[in-house]
Backbone bond lengths (Angstrom), bond angles and torsions (degrees), N, CA, C in turn:
res aa  C-N    CA-C-N  psi(-1)  N-CA   C-N-CA  omega(-1)  CA-C   N-CA-C  phi
1 M - - - 1.449 - - 1.526 109.28 -
2 S 1.279 114.92 140.02 1.454 119.03 177.17 1.532 109.28 -80.97
3 M 1.308 114.71 158.90 1.467 119.62 179.46 1.527 109.72 -68.87
4 V 1.311 114.71 142.50 1.456 121.04 179.47 1.517 108.27 -84.71
5 N 1.305 116.15 138.47 1.452 121.41 177.81 1.532 108.23 -71.98
6 E 1.310 115.52 119.98 1.468 121.68 -178.12 1.532 111.65 -60.62
7 K 1.329 116.80 -36.27 1.459 121.27 -179.95 1.534 110.35 -64.97
8 D 1.338 116.98 -42.69 1.465 120.59 177.77 1.521 111.26 -64.09
9 L 1.325 116.75 -37.85 1.457 120.85 -179.86 1.533 110.75 -65.05
10 M 1.328 117.25 -42.60 1.467 120.70 179.12 1.539 110.79 -68.75
11 Y 1.328 116.50 -38.81 1.468 120.69 176.93 1.524 110.22 -62.48
12 L 1.330 116.06 -43.26 1.460 120.69 178.62 1.520 111.14 -64.14
13 K 1.322 116.77 -38.99 1.464 120.45 177.83 1.527 110.97 -62.79
14 D 1.324 117.02 -41.54 1.469 120.63 177.77 1.521 111.55 -65.57
15 L 1.330 116.83 -40.23 1.463 120.18 178.61 1.523 111.24 -64.31
16 I 1.329 117.04 -41.00 1.468 120.76 179.05 1.529 109.85 -63.38
17 A 1.329 117.15 -44.64 1.470 120.53 178.98 1.529 110.56 -62.87
18 Y 1.323 117.12 -41.37 1.468 121.20 179.17 1.529 110.39 -64.63
19 R 1.332 117.15 -42.66 1.468 120.91 178.33 1.524 110.73 -61.50
20 D 1.333 116.59 -44.21 1.464 120.17 178.51 1.525 111.41 -60.37
21 D 1.322 116.85 -42.73 1.465 120.60 178.23 1.529 111.34 -64.08
22 L 1.329 116.74 -41.41 1.467 120.72 178.27 1.522 111.65 -62.08
23 I 1.335 116.40 -42.27 1.463 120.29 -179.54 1.527 110.24 -64.53
24 E 1.325 117.03 -44.05 1.465 120.20 178.82 1.534 110.97 -62.25
25 L 1.326 116.73 -42.66 1.461 120.75 178.80 1.526 110.96 -64.32
26 R 1.337 116.51 -43.80 1.465 120.41 179.61 1.524 111.19 -63.30
27 K 1.327 116.80 -41.79 1.467 119.93 178.79 1.525 111.16 -64.45
28 A 1.332 117.53 -45.65 1.462 120.88 -179.41 1.531 110.71 -64.06
29 F 1.316 116.19 -45.01 1.463 120.36 179.20 1.520 110.62 -66.07
30 G 1.328 117.14 -41.20 1.458 121.55 178.08 1.515 112.01 -61.53
31 N 1.335 116.81 -40.56 1.465 120.13 176.53 1.519 111.08 -63.42
32 R 1.313 116.26 -38.30 1.453 120.41 -178.29 1.525 112.45 -67.98
33 I 1.330 117.25 -36.70 1.465 119.02 -178.35 1.529 112.13 -98.24
34 G 1.326 117.94 2.72 1.461 121.42 175.76 1.516 114.06 79.16
35 A 1.331 117.80 32.73 1.467 121.40 179.15 1.523 109.60 -75.84
36 E 1.314 114.37 134.89 1.461 119.43 178.78 1.520 108.58 -144.87
37 K 1.331 115.99 131.86 1.463 120.28 179.42 1.513 108.73 -77.74
38 E 1.316 115.26 126.72 1.455 120.81 -179.91 1.516 107.97 -134.73
39 N 1.325 117.06 118.11 1.467 123.85 -175.15 1.525 109.05 56.26
40 N 1.317 118.72 -116.53 1.466 121.09 -177.97 1.521 113.24 -105.56
41 G 1.322 117.69 11.42 1.451 119.76 -177.29 1.512 111.68 -138.08
42 W 1.314 114.67 -173.44 1.458 121.45 -179.38 1.522 109.32 -114.26
43 V 1.326 115.52 142.59 1.458 122.90 175.75 1.521 107.10 -119.32
44 F 1.315 117.30 136.03 1.461 121.97 -177.96 1.522 109.25 -118.61
45 L 1.316 116.25 109.58 1.453 121.67 178.52 1.523 108.33 -150.20
46 R 1.307 115.91 117.38 1.460 120.95 179.57 1.518 108.40 -100.23
47 R 1.332 116.01 128.57 1.464 121.65 -179.91 1.524 108.48 -120.17
48 Y 1.317 114.66 133.79 1.461 119.14 176.80 1.519 109.46 -153.88
49 T 1.329 114.78 165.07 1.462 120.36 176.16 1.513 108.21 -107.82
50 I 1.326 114.74 150.13 1.460 119.97 176.06 1.533 107.82 -137.57
51 C 1.320 115.01 135.04 1.467 119.58 -178.36 1.533 109.46 -106.82
52 S 1.330 116.35 -178.29 1.465 120.91 -178.30 1.531 111.96 -67.44
53 N 1.349 116.97 -21.29 1.469 120.68 177.25 1.522 112.12 -89.25
54 K 1.320 116.62 10.84 1.469 123.81 177.48 1.524 113.38 66.76
55 H 1.341 118.40 27.87 1.463 121.62 173.62 1.528 108.16 -82.66
56 A 1.311 117.09 116.72 1.469 121.78 177.98 1.524 108.14 -104.28
57 V 1.336 116.10 122.44 1.465 122.10 -178.38 1.529 107.82 -128.19
58 L 1.354 115.83 124.51 1.455 120.38 -179.05 1.522 111.66 -64.10
59 L 1.320 115.47 147.42 1.461 122.29 176.52 1.519 109.70 -108.58
60 K 1.324 116.33 143.09 1.459 120.77 173.43 1.518 108.37 -78.44
61 K 1.319 116.29 170.82 1.457 120.80 179.97 1.531 110.08 -59.72
62 D 1.299 116.74 133.17 1.470 124.54 179.12 1.525 113.53 61.06
63 E 1.326 118.88 16.36 1.466 121.21 177.67 1.521 108.88 -87.53
64 K 1.328 115.95 142.03 1.463 122.16 176.18 1.515 108.42 -126.35
65 R 1.333 115.26 147.98 1.453 119.72 -177.35 1.520 108.27 -145.33
66 D 1.330 116.31 133.89 1.462 121.09 178.96 1.523 112.39 -98.60
67 K 1.342 115.54 -29.83 1.467 120.28 -177.11 1.519 110.15 -122.30
68 C 1.306 114.96 151.81 1.457 121.63 176.68 1.531 108.87 -70.27
69 P 1.329 118.69 128.59 1.454 119.65 179.31 1.532 113.20 -70.30
70 I 1.334 117.49 -12.82 1.463 120.67 -178.46 1.533 110.96 -92.01
71 C 1.338 115.96 -50.11 1.464 118.41 -175.42 1.530 113.50 -114.31
72 G 1.321 118.47 -11.98 1.453 121.16 178.72 1.517 114.46 84.27
73 G 1.312 118.13 3.29 1.461 121.87 -179.69 1.525 111.82 -79.19
74 P 1.333 116.83 166.35 1.463 120.02 178.55 1.532 110.64 -67.26
75 V 1.337 116.04 151.12 1.461 120.84 -175.39 1.519 111.60 -126.77
76 N 1.313 114.47 159.04 1.466 122.74 169.59 1.519 107.39 -112.75
77 I 1.327 116.83 138.85 1.463 120.91 177.50 1.522 108.25 -90.33
78 V 1.332 115.67 129.53 1.463 122.39 -178.73 1.526 108.13 -116.36
79 E 1.325 115.82 131.86 1.458 121.81 174.11 1.516 107.84 -120.39
80 E 1.338 116.17 127.99 1.456 118.96 -179.45 1.521 110.62 -144.27
81 T 1.299 114.65 153.34 1.459 121.62 176.47 1.520 107.77 -99.67
82 P 1.325 117.72 134.15 1.468 119.17 179.17 1.533 111.67 -67.13
83 S 1.310 115.77 166.27 1.472 120.53 -178.25 1.528 110.23 -66.65
84 D 1.325 115.01 159.54 1.462 120.68 179.12 1.521 111.90 -62.27
85 D 1.336 117.34 -32.33 1.467 120.86 178.03 1.525 111.18 -63.43
86 L 1.331 116.50 -43.21 1.464 119.58 179.52 1.529 111.12 -66.91
87 I 1.309 116.24 -39.58 1.470 119.57 177.86 1.528 110.11 -64.02
88 Q 1.326 116.91 -39.51 1.465 120.42 178.39 1.532 110.88 -64.99
89 R 1.337 117.82 -38.59 1.468 120.19 176.98 1.536 110.78 -62.39
90 F 1.334 116.61 -37.19 1.462 120.66 177.59 1.532 110.26 -63.31
91 Y 1.329 116.39 -45.50 1.464 120.11 178.02 1.529 111.67 -65.33
92 D 1.328 117.54 -32.02 1.468 120.66 175.50 1.533 110.52 -63.81
93 L 1.326 116.24 -41.05 1.465 119.36 177.28 1.531 111.41 -64.02
94 L 1.331 116.58 -39.58 1.471 119.89 176.41 1.523 111.06 -61.95
95 K 1.327 116.65 -43.38 1.461 121.20 179.55 1.524 110.99 -63.86
96 Q 1.322 116.80 -41.59 1.462 121.01 178.35 1.527 110.32 -62.36
97 Q 1.318 116.76 -39.92 1.467 120.87 178.07 1.529 110.62 -63.11
98 E 1.327 117.24 -41.73 1.464 120.82 177.83 1.529 111.17 -62.37
99 I 1.320 116.88 -40.31 1.467 121.10 179.71 1.529 110.01 -63.19
100 V 1.324 116.60 -45.76 1.466 120.57 -179.41 1.534 110.41 -64.47
101 E 1.332 116.83 -40.02 1.465 119.34 178.59 1.524 111.09 -65.01
102 G 1.328 117.55 -33.08 1.462 120.91 174.21 1.518 111.91 -65.79
103 L 1.331 116.25 -41.39 1.466 120.34 176.99 1.529 110.80 -63.61
104 I 1.330 116.35 -41.16 1.469 120.49 178.28 1.523 109.73 -62.50
105 A 1.329 117.28 -44.39 1.464 120.69 -179.80 1.524 111.03 -61.98
106 D 1.319 116.90 -35.15 1.464 120.39 178.53 1.525 111.57 -68.89
107 V 1.324 116.68 -44.74 1.469 120.51 -176.29 1.524 111.41 -72.43
108 V 1.332 117.68 -38.88 1.467 120.07 -174.65 1.525 111.53 -66.46
109 T 1.323 118.12 -23.36 1.471 119.70 178.62 1.525 112.37 -71.91
110 R 1.305 117.85 -10.84 1.469 121.48 176.53 1.530 111.96 -77.60
111 F 1.326 116.80 -12.60 1.457 121.43 -177.08 1.528 110.01 -95.37
112 P 1.329 117.72 124.16 1.468 119.42 179.84 1.531 112.78 -64.58
113 E 1.320 118.42 -24.55 1.464 121.20 177.42 1.517 110.84 -63.85
114 F 1.315 115.64 -32.68 1.469 119.84 177.87 1.525 110.38 -76.11
115 T 1.335 116.19 -51.66 1.462 119.36 -174.55 1.523 112.47 -69.86
116 N 1.331 118.72 -29.89 1.464 121.09 -176.23 1.523 114.20 -95.92
117 F 1.337 118.13 -23.00 1.466 119.40 -174.01 1.526 113.36 -128.24
118 L 1.322 116.82 -57.91 1.464 120.70 -169.66 1.527 113.96 -68.30
119 T 1.320 117.87 -25.61 1.464 119.59 179.89 1.524 111.75 -66.65
120 Y 1.308 117.45 -20.97 1.469 121.20 -176.44 1.525 112.73 -91.34
121 I 1.315 117.43 -1.60 1.464 120.96 -179.97 1.528 108.48 -95.14
122 K 1.325 115.61 123.37 1.462 120.89 -178.42 1.536 109.68 -63.87
123 G 1.310 115.98 134.04 1.461 121.45 178.01 1.516 114.24 90.57
124 I 1.318 117.41 -4.44 1.466 119.58 178.27 1.519 107.90 -107.26
125 G 1.313 114.49 105.20 1.456 120.88 175.96 1.516 109.52 -97.76
126 P 1.312 116.87 -169.32 1.465 119.78 -178.29 1.534 114.05 -60.06
127 A 1.334 118.10 -39.95 1.470 119.72 -177.49 1.531 111.38 -67.78
128 N 1.336 117.34 -45.14 1.469 119.89 178.47 1.522 111.49 -68.09
129 A 1.316 116.60 -38.00 1.457 119.89 177.69 1.524 110.60 -64.07
130 A 1.324 116.47 -41.23 1.464 119.78 178.96 1.522 110.58 -63.24
131 R 1.316 116.82 -40.77 1.464 120.27 178.00 1.533 110.52 -62.54
132 L 1.322 116.31 -43.07 1.470 119.56 177.10 1.518 111.37 -61.39
133 L 1.316 116.26 -46.20 1.467 119.78 -178.55 1.521 112.03 -62.69
134 V 1.310 116.02 -39.92 1.461 120.16 -175.12 1.529 112.17 -76.66
135 Y 1.329 117.06 -46.92 1.456 119.69 -171.63 1.526 114.32 -98.21
136 A 1.320 118.05 -29.91 1.460 119.53 -176.28 1.523 112.55 -106.47
137 F 1.302 118.11 5.84 1.460 120.92 -177.06 1.524 109.69 -136.12
138 P 1.342 116.17 54.68 1.465 119.96 -174.03 1.533 112.70 -73.62
139 P 1.325 116.74 170.59 1.465 121.59 -176.15 1.525 114.70 -59.27
140 Q 1.342 119.80 -24.43 1.458 119.24 -177.03 1.526 112.86 -64.69
141 F 1.335 117.97 -13.64 1.468 120.46 175.63 1.517 110.72 -88.46
142 G 1.297 117.17 3.08 1.454 120.55 179.74 1.518 112.14 62.39
143 Y 1.313 116.73 21.82 1.460 122.73 -179.90 1.525 110.77 54.44
144 N 1.320 114.69 40.87 1.455 121.10 179.49 1.524 107.86 -110.89
145 V 1.316 116.98 122.53 1.454 121.48 -176.16 1.520 111.34 -62.66
146 N 1.325 117.66 -38.60 1.462 120.29 -178.85 1.533 111.92 -65.38
147 K 1.321 117.31 -39.95 1.469 120.26 176.58 1.530 110.67 -63.70
148 F 1.330 115.56 -39.88 1.457 119.41 178.47 1.526 110.98 -65.48
149 R 1.320 117.49 -41.55 1.465 120.54 178.62 1.520 111.04 -59.86
150 K 1.315 117.00 -42.48 1.470 120.52 178.35 1.517 110.16 -62.00
151 Y 1.326 116.63 -47.21 1.461 121.08 -179.17 1.509 111.41 -60.20
152 A 1.320 117.00 -41.04 1.463 121.46 -177.02 1.530 112.13 -80.20
153 G 1.320 117.71 -6.03 1.465 120.59 179.98 1.518 112.38 80.21
154 L 1.296 116.73 20.41 1.460 120.67 -179.18 1.519 113.15 -97.66
155 A 1.339 116.63 -7.98 1.470 119.91 -178.68 1.536 108.39 -82.98
156 V 1.324 114.85 137.41 1.460 120.32 177.32 1.522 108.24 -85.28
157 M 1.305 115.84 121.59 1.471 121.40 -178.55 1.518 108.36 -113.87
158 F 1.328 117.75 133.62 1.463 121.60 177.65 1.510 110.59 -112.20
């Protein structure tokens, strides 16, 4: 195996961290505006209950509620679609995630561990391979696949 470029490894680590942050932000924002993946697209519908004391409590999908969980009073169920600006911000986050995943796919192909081994494992794409390379294949293994296999318990010992 050839030596791994330390600069590429650090760049890949930063990209993975950025992707993780983007996904968390997209999920949190999507939950707030009621984004839900349906078939091949996204549906935006926020459902919540509101009582006479103005307590607004979000509802999960297909959840129904007769009383306010805060004060116990009767509630009305409200369904609303977020503004077009908020929906556009959600799509911007999706686009940013796609861009970062493209950058990760470009960088991870520079690693012989990906091109020679990880590409042949079902379910391991560029993002998962990059995570493995960055977090489970650190410099203390000397970038040696056999040392990593032993550490991970994948080496057959007789």
